[in-house]
C-alpha positions as CSV (number, residue, x, y, z in Angstrom):
1,A,0.0,0.0,0.0
2,R,1.2,3.5,-0.8
3,V,0.8,6.7,1.2
4,D,1.3,9.9,-0.7
5,Q,2.6,12.6,1.6
6,T,2.8,16.3,0.6
7,P,4.6,18.6,0.5
8,R,8.0,17.0,0.3
9,S,9.7,20.0,1.7
10,V,8.5,23.4,3.0
11,T,10.0,26.5,4.6
12,K,8.0,28.6,7.0
13,E,8.5,31.6,9.3
14,T,8.2,31.6,13.1
15,G,4.6,32.0,14.2
16,E,3.1,30.6,10.9
17,S,1.2,27.4,10.6
18,L,1.8,24.4,8.4
19,T,-0.3,21.6,7.0
20,I,1.0,18.2,6.0
21,N,-1.3,16.0,3.9
22,C,-1.4,12.2,3.5
23,V,-3.6,10.0,1.3
24,L,-3.8,6.2,1.3
25,R,-3.7,5.1,-2.4
26,D,-4.9,1.6,-2.2
27,A,-8.5,0.5,-2.9
28,S,-8.0,-2.7,-1.0
29,Y,-7.7,-1.1,2.4
30,A,-9.7,1.2,4.6
31,L,-8.1,3.9,6.8
32,G,-7.4,2.7,10.3
33,S,-5.7,4.5,13.2
34,T,-3.3,7.3,12.1
35,C,-0.1,8.5,13.7
36,W,2.5,11.1,13.1
37,Y,6.3,11.1,13.7
38,R,9.0,13.7,13.7
39,K,12.7,13.3,13.4
40,K,14.5,16.5,14.5
41,S,17.3,17.9,12.4
42,G,20.5,16.1,13.3
43,S,18.7,13.3,15.1
44,T,18.4,9.7,14.2
45,N,15.3,8.7,16.2
46,E,11.7,9.4,15.3
47,E,9.4,10.6,18.0
48,S,5.7,10.2,18.1
49,I,3.6,13.4,17.9
50,S,0.8,13.7,20.4
51,K,-2.3,15.1,18.7
52,G,-3.8,18.2,20.4
53,G,-2.7,21.6,21.3
54,R,-0.7,23.0,18.4
55,Y,-1.1,19.7,16.5
56,V,-4.5,19.5,14.9
57,E,-5.4,16.4,12.9
58,T,-8.1,16.1,10.3
59,V,-9.2,12.7,9.0
60,N,-11.5,12.0,6.0
61,S,-12.2,8.3,5.9
62,G,-14.2,8.6,2.6
63,S,-11.3,10.0,0.7
64,K,-8.7,8.0,2.8
65,S,-7.0,11.3,3.5
66,F,-5.6,12.7,6.7
67,S,-3.6,15.8,7.5
68,L,-1.8,17.4,10.4
69,R,-1.8,21.2,11.0
70,I,0.9,22.6,13.2
71,N,0.2,26.0,14.5
72,D,2.5,28.8,15.9
73,L,5.7,27.3,14.5
74,T,9.0,27.7,16.3
75,V,12.5,27.0,15.1
76,E,12.5,23.9,17.2
77,D,9.7,22.5,15.0
78,G,12.2,22.0,12.2
79,G,12.9,18.4,11.0
80,T,11.3,15.6,9.0
81,Y,7.7,14.6,9.6
82,R,6.2,11.3,8.6
83,C,2.6,10.1,8.6
84,G,1.6,6.5,9.4
85,V,-1.6,4.7,9.0
86,E,-3.0,1.3,10.0
87,L,-4.4,-0.5,7.0
88,V,-7.6,-2.4,7.6
89,W,-8.5,-5.1,5.1
90,G,-11.8,-6.8,5.6
91,Y,-13.8,-9.4,3.8
92,H,-17.1,-11.2,4.4
93,S,-18.2,-14.7,3.5
94,C,-21.1,-16.9,4.5
95,D,-18.9,-18.9,6.8
96,Y,-17.2,-16.1,8.7
97,D,-17.9,-12.8,10.3
98,M,-16.1,-9.8,9.0
99,C,-12.3,-10.4,9.6
100,S,-9.7,-7.6,9.6
101,F,-6.0,-8.0,9.2
102,R,-4.0,-5.0,10.3
103,Y,-0.9,-3.7,8.7
104,A,0.7,-0.3,8.4
105,A,2.0,2.1,5.8
106,C,4.0,5.3,6.0
107,G,4.5,8.4,4.0
108,D,7.9,9.4,2.6
109,G,8.3,12.4,4.8
110,T,8.1,16.2,4.8
111,A,11.3,18.2,5.4
112,V,10.3,21.3,7.4
113,T,12.5,24.3,7.9
114,V,11.4,27.2,10.2
115,N,13.2,30.5,10.1
């Protein structure tokens, strides 16, 4: 499954806001739980972003799209952001209830610079 993430890179000024968009491009899967990660500039580890406060997520299950808006940017917000989504694949037959098998897919990342 592929997740298209845009923009690939963006430069903002302190105090501005930023929106990162992700779309699940696979007809076989439904959108499950979503998550966001940030890797700070010069760091090797990705940290999970807690939604809420300056981080506002919007999810549209119908279009399989989800986005993260970051408000009131600071220089410390610079780094690479990645979206992740749980893939839900379900089928139904006469013999079984709906079964779902869970996987995950991630976007390629958005490089963010805040001046």
